[in-house]
PyMOL Python script that loads the backbone (N, CA, C, O; Angstrom):
from pymol import cmd

cmd.read_pdbstr("""\
ATOM      1  N   MET A   1      87.579  86.339 -24.795  1.00  0.00           N
ATOM      2  CA  MET A   1      86.526  85.332 -24.919  1.00  0.00           C
ATOM      3  C   MET A   1      85.637  85.678 -26.110  1.00  0.00           C
ATOM      4  O   MET A   1      85.234  86.826 -26.297  1.00  0.00           O
ATOM      5  N   ASN A   2      85.351  84.681 -26.887  1.00  0.00           N
ATOM      6  CA  ASN A   2      84.503  84.952 -28.047  1.00  0.00           C
ATOM      7  C   ASN A   2      83.029  84.695 -27.710  1.00  0.00           C
ATOM      8  O   ASN A   2      82.706  84.073 -26.698  1.00  0.00           O
ATOM      9  N   SER A   3      82.167  85.179 -28.562  1.00  0.00           N
ATOM     10  CA  SER A   3      80.734  85.091 -28.297  1.00  0.00           C
ATOM     11  C   SER A   3      80.224  83.652 -28.365  1.00  0.00           C
ATOM     12  O   SER A   3      79.278  83.301 -27.660  1.00  0.00           O
ATOM     13  N   GLU A   4      80.835  82.822 -29.199  1.00  0.00           N
ATOM     14  CA  GLU A   4      80.417  81.415 -29.298  1.00  0.00           C
ATOM     15  C   GLU A   4      80.644  80.697 -27.964  1.00  0.00           C
ATOM     16  O   GLU A   4      79.798  79.933 -27.500  1.00  0.00           O
ATOM     17  N   PHE A   5      81.791  80.959 -27.369  1.00  0.00           N
ATOM     18  CA  PHE A   5      82.092  80.361 -26.066  1.00  0.00           C
ATOM     19  C   PHE A   5      81.075  80.817 -25.020  1.00  0.00           C
ATOM     20  O   PHE A   5      80.571  80.000 -24.250  1.00  0.00           O
ATOM     21  N   LEU A   6      80.773  82.112 -24.990  1.00  0.00           N
ATOM     22  CA  LEU A   6      79.821  82.652 -24.018  1.00  0.00           C
ATOM     23  C   LEU A   6      78.418  82.081 -24.246  1.00  0.00           C
ATOM     24  O   LEU A   6      77.700  81.812 -23.282  1.00  0.00           O
ATOM     25  N   GLN A   7      78.029  81.896 -25.482  1.00  0.00           N
ATOM     26  CA  GLN A   7      76.723  81.306 -25.778  1.00  0.00           C
ATOM     27  C   GLN A   7      76.648  79.861 -25.278  1.00  0.00           C
ATOM     28  O   GLN A   7      75.633  79.444 -24.719  1.00  0.00           O
ATOM     29  N   ARG A   8      77.729  79.101 -25.483  1.00  0.00           N
ATOM     30  CA  ARG A   8      77.750  77.718 -24.994  1.00  0.00           C
ATOM     31  C   ARG A   8      77.661  77.686 -23.474  1.00  0.00           C
ATOM     32  O   ARG A   8      76.942  76.864 -22.906  1.00  0.00           O
ATOM     33  N   GLN A   9      78.385  78.576 -22.823  1.00  0.00           N
ATOM     34  CA  GLN A   9      78.350  78.645 -21.359  1.00  0.00           C
ATOM     35  C   GLN A   9      76.956  78.994 -20.874  1.00  0.00           C
ATOM     36  O   GLN A   9      76.454  78.391 -19.926  1.00  0.00           O
ATOM     37  N   ALA A  10      76.327  79.968 -21.524  1.00  0.00           N
ATOM     38  CA  ALA A  10      74.983  80.393 -21.126  1.00  0.00           C
ATOM     39  C   ALA A  10      73.987  79.244 -21.299  1.00  0.00           C
ATOM     40  O   ALA A  10      73.140  79.022 -20.433  1.00  0.00           O
ATOM     41  N   LYS A  11      74.085  78.517 -22.410  1.00  0.00           N
ATOM     42  CA  LYS A  11      73.199  77.379 -22.643  1.00  0.00           C
ATOM     43  C   LYS A  11      73.424  76.292 -21.597  1.00  0.00           C
ATOM     44  O   LYS A  11      72.473  75.677 -21.114  1.00  0.00           O
ATOM     45  N   SER A  12      74.682  76.061 -21.252  1.00  0.00           N
ATOM     46  CA  SER A  12      75.005  75.048 -20.254  1.00  0.00           C
ATOM     47  C   SER A  12      74.419  75.405 -18.891  1.00  0.00           C
ATOM     48  O   SER A  12      73.829  74.559 -18.219  1.00  0.00           O
ATOM     49  N   VAL A  13      74.587  76.656 -18.493  1.00  0.00           N
ATOM     50  CA  VAL A  13      74.045  77.112 -17.205  1.00  0.00           C
ATOM     51  C   VAL A  13      72.524  77.032 -17.219  1.00  0.00           C
ATOM     52  O   VAL A  13      71.916  76.601 -16.239  1.00  0.00           O
ATOM     53  N   TYR A  14      71.908  77.442 -18.319  1.00  0.00           N
ATOM     54  CA  TYR A  14      70.451  77.382 -18.441  1.00  0.00           C
ATOM     55  C   TYR A  14      69.963  75.942 -18.297  1.00  0.00           C
ATOM     56  O   TYR A  14      68.999  75.678 -17.579  1.00  0.00           O
ATOM     57  N   ARG A  15      70.633  75.011 -18.984  1.00  0.00           N
ATOM     58  CA  ARG A  15      70.243  73.591 -18.934  1.00  0.00           C
ATOM     59  C   ARG A  15      70.392  73.032 -17.516  1.00  0.00           C
ATOM     60  O   ARG A  15      69.526  72.295 -17.045  1.00  0.00           O
ATOM     61  N   MET A  16      71.483  73.380 -16.843  1.00  0.00           N
ATOM     62  CA  MET A  16      71.688  72.898 -15.471  1.00  0.00           C
ATOM     63  C   MET A  16      70.607  73.438 -14.533  1.00  0.00           C
ATOM     64  O   MET A  16      70.112  72.723 -13.662  1.00  0.00           O
ATOM     65  N   ASN A  17      70.251  74.704 -14.725  1.00  0.00           N
ATOM     66  CA  ASN A  17      69.204  75.286 -13.877  1.00  0.00           C
ATOM     67  C   ASN A  17      67.859  74.609 -14.120  1.00  0.00           C
ATOM     68  O   ASN A  17      67.105  74.376 -13.175  1.00  0.00           O
ATOM     69  N   LYS A  18      67.552  74.291 -15.382  1.00  0.00           N
ATOM     70  CA  LYS A  18      66.298  73.598 -15.702  1.00  0.00           C
ATOM     71  C   LYS A  18      66.270  72.215 -15.053  1.00  0.00           C
ATOM     72  O   LYS A  18      65.253  71.816 -14.486  1.00  0.00           O
ATOM     73  N   GLU A  19      67.382  71.485 -15.134  1.00  0.00           N
ATOM     74  CA  GLU A  19      67.450  70.149 -14.532  1.00  0.00           C
ATOM     75  C   GLU A  19      67.295  70.245 -13.020  1.00  0.00           C
ATOM     76  O   GLU A  19      66.609  69.424 -12.411  1.00  0.00           O
ATOM     77  N   LYS A  20      67.922  71.226 -12.425  1.00  0.00           N
ATOM     78  CA  LYS A  20      67.825  71.421 -10.976  1.00  0.00           C
ATOM     79  C   LYS A  20      66.380  71.733 -10.579  1.00  0.00           C
ATOM     80  O   LYS A  20      65.884  71.234  -9.568  1.00  0.00           O
ATOM     81  N   GLU A  21      65.718  72.557 -11.379  1.00  0.00           N
ATOM     82  CA  GLU A  21      64.320  72.916 -11.113  1.00  0.00           C
ATOM     83  C   GLU A  21      63.422  71.682 -11.185  1.00  0.00           C
ATOM     84  O   GLU A  21      62.506  71.537 -10.375  1.00  0.00           O
ATOM     85  N   GLN A  22      63.673  70.796 -12.142  1.00  0.00           N
ATOM     86  CA  GLN A  22      62.873  69.579 -12.266  1.00  0.00           C
ATOM     87  C   GLN A  22      63.071  68.669 -11.064  1.00  0.00           C
ATOM     88  O   GLN A  22      62.118  68.057 -10.582  1.00  0.00           O
ATOM     89  N   VAL A  23      64.305  68.576 -10.578  1.00  0.00           N
ATOM     90  CA  VAL A  23      64.586  67.740  -9.410  1.00  0.00           C
ATOM     91  C   VAL A  23      63.862  68.299  -8.188  1.00  0.00           C
ATOM     92  O   VAL A  23      63.268  67.547  -7.415  1.00  0.00           O
ATOM     93  N   VAL A  24      63.913  69.608  -8.019  1.00  0.00           N
ATOM     94  CA  VAL A  24      63.240  70.236  -6.875  1.00  0.00           C
ATOM     95  C   VAL A  24      61.746  69.990  -6.951  1.00  0.00           C
ATOM     96  O   VAL A  24      61.121  69.654  -5.945  1.00  0.00           O
ATOM     97  N   ARG A  25      61.163  70.153  -8.134  1.00  0.00           N
ATOM     98  CA  ARG A  25      59.725  69.900  -8.294  1.00  0.00           C
ATOM     99  C   ARG A  25      59.383  68.454  -7.999  1.00  0.00           C
ATOM    100  O   ARG A  25      58.373  68.169  -7.355  1.00  0.00           O
ATOM    101  N   GLY A  26      60.219  67.539  -8.466  1.00  0.00           N
ATOM    102  CA  GLY A  26      59.993  66.117  -8.204  1.00  0.00           C
ATOM    103  C   GLY A  26      60.033  65.815  -6.720  1.00  0.00           C
ATOM    104  O   GLY A  26      59.207  65.051  -6.220  1.00  0.00           O
ATOM    105  N   ASN A  27      60.977  66.400  -6.012  1.00  0.00           N
ATOM    106  CA  ASN A  27      61.069  66.188  -4.567  1.00  0.00           C
ATOM    107  C   ASN A  27      59.850  66.741  -3.852  1.00  0.00           C
ATOM    108  O   ASN A  27      59.366  66.140  -2.893  1.00  0.00           O
ATOM    109  N   GLU A  28      59.351  67.879  -4.311  1.00  0.00           N
ATOM    110  CA  GLU A  28      58.153  68.451  -3.689  1.00  0.00           C
ATOM    111  C   GLU A  28      56.959  67.530  -3.888  1.00  0.00           C
ATOM    112  O   GLU A  28      56.131  67.378  -2.990  1.00  0.00           O
ATOM    113  N   CYS A  29      56.869  66.913  -5.065  1.00  0.00           N
ATOM    114  CA  CYS A  29      55.761  65.980  -5.328  1.00  0.00           C
ATOM    115  C   CYS A  29      55.855  64.766  -4.411  1.00  0.00           C
ATOM    116  O   CYS A  29      54.849  64.304  -3.872  1.00  0.00           O
ATOM    117  N   VAL A  30      57.064  64.256  -4.241  1.00  0.00           N
ATOM    118  CA  VAL A  30      57.256  63.077  -3.394  1.00  0.00           C
ATOM    119  C   VAL A  30      56.921  63.422  -1.949  1.00  0.00           C
ATOM    120  O   VAL A  30      56.316  62.618  -1.239  1.00  0.00           O
ATOM    121  N   GLN A  31      57.316  64.620  -1.512  1.00  0.00           N
ATOM    122  CA  GLN A  31      57.086  65.017  -0.128  1.00  0.00           C
ATOM    123  C   GLN A  31      55.686  65.579   0.082  1.00  0.00           C
ATOM    124  O   GLN A  31      55.270  65.777   1.223  1.00  0.00           O
ATOM    125  N   GLY A  32      54.950  65.840  -0.997  1.00  0.00           N
ATOM    126  CA  GLY A  32      53.626  66.422  -0.903  1.00  0.00           C
ATOM    127  C   GLY A  32      52.644  65.482  -0.242  1.00  0.00           C
ATOM    128  O   GLY A  32      52.888  64.280  -0.134  1.00  0.00           O
ATOM    129  N   GLY A  33      51.539  66.036   0.196  1.00  0.00           N
ATOM    130  CA  GLY A  33      50.536  65.232   0.877  1.00  0.00           C
ATOM    131  C   GLY A  33      50.902  65.047   2.330  1.00  0.00           C
ATOM    132  O   GLY A  33      52.081  65.009   2.684  1.00  0.00           O
ATOM    133  N   ASN A  34      49.902  64.935   3.163  1.00  0.00           N
ATOM    134  CA  ASN A  34      50.218  64.792   4.586  1.00  0.00           C
ATOM    135  C   ASN A  34      50.415  63.328   4.956  1.00  0.00           C
ATOM    136  O   ASN A  34      50.120  62.425   4.174  1.00  0.00           O
ATOM    137  N   GLU A  35      50.910  63.122   6.141  1.00  0.00           N
ATOM    138  CA  GLU A  35      51.256  61.771   6.600  1.00  0.00           C
ATOM    139  C   GLU A  35      50.037  60.852   6.586  1.00  0.00           C
ATOM    140  O   GLU A  35      50.147  59.686   6.206  1.00  0.00           O
ATOM    141  N   ARG A  36      48.885  61.360   6.993  1.00  0.00           N
ATOM    142  CA  ARG A  36      47.670  60.541   7.034  1.00  0.00           C
ATOM    143  C   ARG A  36      47.297  60.033   5.642  1.00  0.00           C
ATOM    144  O   ARG A  36      46.941  58.866   5.478  1.00  0.00           O
ATOM    145  N   GLU A  37      47.380  60.912   4.639  1.00  0.00           N
ATOM    146  CA  GLU A  37      47.051  60.496   3.273  1.00  0.00           C
ATOM    147  C   GLU A  37      48.005  59.414   2.783  1.00  0.00           C
ATOM    148  O   GLU A  37      47.579  58.446   2.153  1.00  0.00           O
ATOM    149  N   ARG A  38      49.296  59.578   3.071  1.00  0.00           N
ATOM    150  CA  ARG A  38      50.267  58.568   2.633  1.00  0.00           C
ATOM    151  C   ARG A  38      50.011  57.242   3.327  1.00  0.00           C
ATOM    152  O   ARG A  38      50.074  56.187   2.696  1.00  0.00           O
ATOM    153  N   ARG A  39      49.717  57.286   4.650  1.00  0.00           N
ATOM    154  CA  ARG A  39      49.484  56.065   5.409  1.00  0.00           C
ATOM    155  C   ARG A  39      48.221  55.375   4.895  1.00  0.00           C
ATOM    156  O   ARG A  39      48.206  54.157   4.718  1.00  0.00           O
ATOM    157  N   THR A  40      47.164  56.151   4.656  1.00  0.00           N
ATOM    158  CA  THR A  40      45.909  55.589   4.168  1.00  0.00           C
ATOM    159  C   THR A  40      46.114  54.944   2.805  1.00  0.00           C
ATOM    160  O   THR A  40      45.588  53.863   2.539  1.00  0.00           O
ATOM    161  N   GLY A  41      46.881  55.608   1.938  1.00  0.00           N
ATOM    162  CA  GLY A  41      47.172  55.046   0.621  1.00  0.00           C
ATOM    163  C   GLY A  41      47.902  53.723   0.729  1.00  0.00           C
ATOM    164  O   GLY A  41      47.606  52.783  -0.009  1.00  0.00           O
ATOM    165  N   ALA A  42      48.858  53.644   1.647  1.00  0.00           N
ATOM    166  CA  ALA A  42      49.606  52.393   1.841  1.00  0.00           C
ATOM    167  C   ALA A  42      48.692  51.303   2.375  1.00  0.00           C
ATOM    168  O   ALA A  42      48.798  50.149   1.960  1.00  0.00           O
ATOM    169  N   GLN A  43      47.797  51.651   3.289  1.00  0.00           N
ATOM    170  CA  GLN A  43      46.870  50.655   3.839  1.00  0.00           C
ATOM    171  C   GLN A  43      45.906  50.171   2.767  1.00  0.00           C
ATOM    172  O   GLN A  43      45.612  48.978   2.686  1.00  0.00           O
ATOM    173  N   ASP A  44      45.409  51.098   1.938  1.00  0.00           N
ATOM    174  CA  ASP A  44      44.516  50.710   0.848  1.00  0.00           C
ATOM    175  C   ASP A  44      45.208  49.742  -0.101  1.00  0.00           C
ATOM    176  O   ASP A  44      44.617  48.757  -0.544  1.00  0.00           O
ATOM    177  N   LEU A  45      46.460  50.033  -0.405  1.00  0.00           N
ATOM    178  CA  LEU A  45      47.216  49.155  -1.295  1.00  0.00           C
ATOM    179  C   LEU A  45      47.403  47.781  -0.660  1.00  0.00           C
ATOM    180  O   LEU A  45      47.273  46.759  -1.334  1.00  0.00           O
ATOM    181  N   ALA A  46      47.709  47.756   0.637  1.00  0.00           N
ATOM    182  CA  ALA A  46      47.903  46.476   1.328  1.00  0.00           C
ATOM    183  C   ALA A  46      46.620  45.657   1.309  1.00  0.00           C
ATOM    184  O   ALA A  46      46.666  44.447   1.088  1.00  0.00           O
ATOM    185  N   VAL A  47      45.488  46.290   1.535  1.00  0.00           N
ATOM    186  CA  VAL A  47      44.198  45.588   1.516  1.00  0.00           C
ATOM    187  C   VAL A  47      43.938  45.037   0.110  1.00  0.00           C
ATOM    188  O   VAL A  47      43.487  43.902  -0.049  1.00  0.00           O
ATOM    189  N   GLU A  48      44.228  45.852  -0.900  1.00  0.00           N
ATOM    190  CA  GLU A  48      44.016  45.418  -2.279  1.00  0.00           C
ATOM    191  C   GLU A  48      44.894  44.217  -2.617  1.00  0.00           C
ATOM    192  O   GLU A  48      44.442  43.277  -3.270  1.00  0.00           O
ATOM    193  N   VAL A  49      46.143  44.253  -2.173  1.00  0.00           N
ATOM    194  CA  VAL A  49      47.056  43.131  -2.417  1.00  0.00           C
ATOM    195  C   VAL A  49      46.544  41.886  -1.712  1.00  0.00           C
ATOM    196  O   VAL A  49      46.575  40.795  -2.282  1.00  0.00           O
ATOM    197  N   ASN A  50      46.073  42.036  -0.478  1.00  0.00           N
ATOM    198  CA  ASN A  50      45.553  40.888   0.264  1.00  0.00           C
ATOM    199  C   ASN A  50      44.320  40.300  -0.416  1.00  0.00           C
ATOM    200  O   ASN A  50      44.181  39.080  -0.498  1.00  0.00           O
ATOM    201  N   GLU A  51      43.428  41.157  -0.904  1.00  0.00           N
ATOM    202  CA  GLU A  51      42.232  40.672  -1.590  1.00  0.00           C
ATOM    203  C   GLU A  51      42.620  39.911  -2.861  1.00  0.00           C
ATOM    204  O   GLU A  51      42.060  38.858  -3.165  1.00  0.00           O
ATOM    205  N   THR A  52      43.575  40.457  -3.583  1.00  0.00           N
ATOM    206  CA  THR A  52      44.040  39.794  -4.803  1.00  0.00           C
ATOM    207  C   THR A  52      44.668  38.443  -4.468  1.00  0.00           C
ATOM    208  O   THR A  52      44.439  37.455  -5.164  1.00  0.00           O
ATOM    209  N   ALA A  53      45.456  38.408  -3.405  1.00  0.00           N
ATOM    210  CA  ALA A  53      46.103  37.153  -3.007  1.00  0.00           C
ATOM    211  C   ALA A  53      45.049  36.110  -2.646  1.00  0.00           C
ATOM    212  O   ALA A  53      45.179  34.940  -3.008  1.00  0.00           O
ATOM    213  N   LYS A  54      44.002  36.534  -1.932  1.00  0.00           N
ATOM    214  CA  LYS A  54      42.924  35.587  -1.574  1.00  0.00           C
ATOM    215  C   LYS A  54      42.252  35.037  -2.822  1.00  0.00           C
ATOM    216  O   LYS A  54      41.957  33.845  -2.907  1.00  0.00           O
ATOM    217  N   GLN A  55      42.011  35.921  -3.796  1.00  0.00           N
ATOM    218  CA  GLN A  55      41.367  35.471  -5.033  1.00  0.00           C
ATOM    219  C   GLN A  55      42.262  34.490  -5.783  1.00  0.00           C
ATOM    220  O   GLN A  55      41.785  33.485  -6.309  1.00  0.00           O
ATOM    221  N   LEU A  56      43.548  34.781  -5.830  1.00  0.00           N
ATOM    222  CA  LEU A  56      44.471  33.906  -6.549  1.00  0.00           C
ATOM    223  C   LEU A  56      44.618  32.556  -5.851  1.00  0.00           C
ATOM    224  O   LEU A  56      44.723  31.518  -6.503  1.00  0.00           O
ATOM    225  N   LEU A  57      44.623  32.583  -4.537  1.00  0.00           N
ATOM    226  CA  LEU A  57      44.788  31.346  -3.782  1.00  0.00           C
ATOM    227  C   LEU A  57      43.479  30.599  -3.603  1.00  0.00           C
ATOM    228  O   LEU A  57      43.473  29.406  -3.297  1.00  0.00           O
ATOM    229  N   GLY A  58      42.371  31.300  -3.794  1.00  0.00           N
ATOM    230  CA  GLY A  58      41.069  30.671  -3.645  1.00  0.00           C
ATOM    231  C   GLY A  58      40.789  30.229  -2.225  1.00  0.00           C
ATOM    232  O   GLY A  58      40.113  29.222  -2.016  1.00  0.00           O
ATOM    233  N   THR A  59      41.292  30.955  -1.248  1.00  0.00           N
ATOM    234  CA  THR A  59      41.105  30.574   0.149  1.00  0.00           C
ATOM    235  C   THR A  59      40.128  31.509   0.829  1.00  0.00           C
ATOM    236  O   THR A  59      39.892  32.627   0.371  1.00  0.00           O
ATOM    237  N   GLY A  60      39.565  31.041   1.922  1.00  0.00           N
ATOM    238  CA  GLY A  60      38.696  31.853   2.755  1.00  0.00           C
ATOM    239  C   GLY A  60      39.052  31.587   4.192  1.00  0.00           C
ATOM    240  O   GLY A  60      40.000  30.854   4.475  1.00  0.00           O
ATOM    241  N   GLY A  61      38.307  32.171   5.100  1.00  0.00           N
ATOM    242  CA  GLY A  61      38.586  31.943   6.515  1.00  0.00           C
ATOM    243  C   GLY A  61      39.848  32.666   6.940  1.00  0.00           C
ATOM    244  O   GLY A  61      40.045  33.834   6.606  1.00  0.00           O
ATOM    245  N   GLN A  62      40.691  31.981   7.668  1.00  0.00           N
ATOM    246  CA  GLN A  62      41.908  32.612   8.168  1.00  0.00           C
ATOM    247  C   GLN A  62      42.956  32.622   7.059  1.00  0.00           C
ATOM    248  O   GLN A  62      43.426  31.571   6.625  1.00  0.00           O
ATOM    249  N   THR A  63      43.316  33.822   6.607  1.00  0.00           N
ATOM    250  CA  THR A  63      44.304  33.936   5.534  1.00  0.00           C
ATOM    251  C   THR A  63      45.510  34.705   6.036  1.00  0.00           C
ATOM    252  O   THR A  63      45.401  35.582   6.893  1.00  0.00           O
ATOM    253  N   ALA A  64      46.646  34.362   5.490  1.00  0.00           N
ATOM    254  CA  ALA A  64      47.861  35.091   5.843  1.00  0.00           C
ATOM    255  C   ALA A  64      47.865  36.389   5.068  1.00  0.00           C
ATOM    256  O   ALA A  64      47.776  36.383   3.840  1.00  0.00           O
ATOM    257  N   ASP A  65      47.967  37.494   5.766  1.00  0.00           N
ATOM    258  CA  ASP A  65      48.014  38.787   5.093  1.00  0.00           C
ATOM    259  C   ASP A  65      49.389  38.989   4.488  1.00  0.00           C
ATOM    260  O   ASP A  65      50.411  38.873   5.164  1.00  0.00           O
ATOM    261  N   VAL A  66      49.393  39.290   3.210  1.00  0.00           N
ATOM    262  CA  VAL A  66      50.643  39.403   2.466  1.00  0.00           C
ATOM    263  C   VAL A  66      51.537  40.485   3.051  1.00  0.00           C
ATOM    264  O   VAL A  66      52.740  40.280   3.206  1.00  0.00           O
ATOM    265  N   LEU A  67      50.961  41.630   3.375  1.00  0.00           N
ATOM    266  CA  LEU A  67      51.756  42.738   3.885  1.00  0.00           C
ATOM    267  C   LEU A  67      51.510  42.981   5.373  1.00  0.00           C
ATOM    268  O   LEU A  67      51.932  44.012   5.896  1.00  0.00           O
ATOM    269  N   GLY A  68      50.854  42.084   6.051  1.00  0.00           N
ATOM    270  CA  GLY A  68      50.607  42.254   7.473  1.00  0.00           C
ATOM    271  C   GLY A  68      49.665  43.402   7.771  1.00  0.00           C
ATOM    272  O   GLY A  68      49.784  44.044   8.814  1.00  0.00           O
ATOM    273  N   ALA A  69      48.739  43.671   6.880  1.00  0.00           N
ATOM    274  CA  ALA A  69      47.881  44.843   7.044  1.00  0.00           C
ATOM    275  C   ALA A  69      46.565  44.528   7.742  1.00  0.00           C
ATOM    276  O   ALA A  69      45.719  45.413   7.874  1.00  0.00           O
ATOM    277  N   GLY A  70      46.375  43.321   8.180  1.00  0.00           N
ATOM    278  CA  GLY A  70      45.079  43.031   8.757  1.00  0.00           C
ATOM    279  C   GLY A  70      45.143  42.151   9.975  1.00  0.00           C
ATOM    280  O   GLY A  70      44.932  42.632  11.088  1.00  0.00           O
ATOM    281  N   GLY A  71      45.422  40.908   9.807  1.00  0.00           N
ATOM    282  CA  GLY A  71      45.371  39.960  10.905  1.00  0.00           C
ATOM    283  C   GLY A  71      44.289  38.952  10.591  1.00  0.00           C
ATOM    284  O   GLY A  71      44.262  38.388   9.497  1.00  0.00           O
ATOM    285  N   TRP A  72      43.396  38.719  11.539  1.00  0.00           N
ATOM    286  CA  TRP A  72      42.324  37.753  11.336  1.00  0.00           C
ATOM    287  C   TRP A  72      41.331  38.298  10.335  1.00  0.00           C
ATOM    288  O   TRP A  72      40.815  39.404  10.501  1.00  0.00           O
ATOM    289  N   ASP A  73      41.063  37.531   9.301  1.00  0.00           N
ATOM    290  CA  ASP A  73      40.189  37.962   8.222  1.00  0.00           C
ATOM    291  C   ASP A  73      38.722  37.785   8.607  1.00  0.00           C
ATOM    292  O   ASP A  73      37.910  38.679   8.369  1.00  0.00           O
ATOM    293  N   GLY A  74      38.380  36.661   9.190  1.00  0.00           N
ATOM    294  CA  GLY A  74      37.028  36.431   9.684  1.00  0.00           C
ATOM    295  C   GLY A  74      36.020  35.972   8.659  1.00  0.00           C
ATOM    296  O   GLY A  74      34.836  35.882   8.983  1.00  0.00           O
ATOM    297  N   ASN A  75      36.432  35.674   7.428  1.00  0.00           N
ATOM    298  CA  ASN A  75      35.476  35.209   6.408  1.00  0.00           C
ATOM    299  C   ASN A  75      35.047  33.794   6.703  1.00  0.00           C
ATOM    300  O   ASN A  75      34.246  33.224   5.962  1.00  0.00           O
TER     301      ASN A  75
END
""", "prot")
cmd.dss("prot")
cmd.show_as("cartoon", "prot")
cmd.util.cbc("prot")
cmd.orient("prot")
């Protein structure tokens, strides 16, 4: 085996390990945070979407919640 071949192999292994490390870090970020924080974030987003929908539709009173995050609006 020549040194050029070994250098290419070493670079290939190094690159694969770096890519694997990035995937693992990405998965940790996705899984990070506790369930309550994720649920609260989703609820906040749903409320924001509903408020935006009300503004776009120009409606008040009983409105259909876009993501089902509320129910009776009461305005």
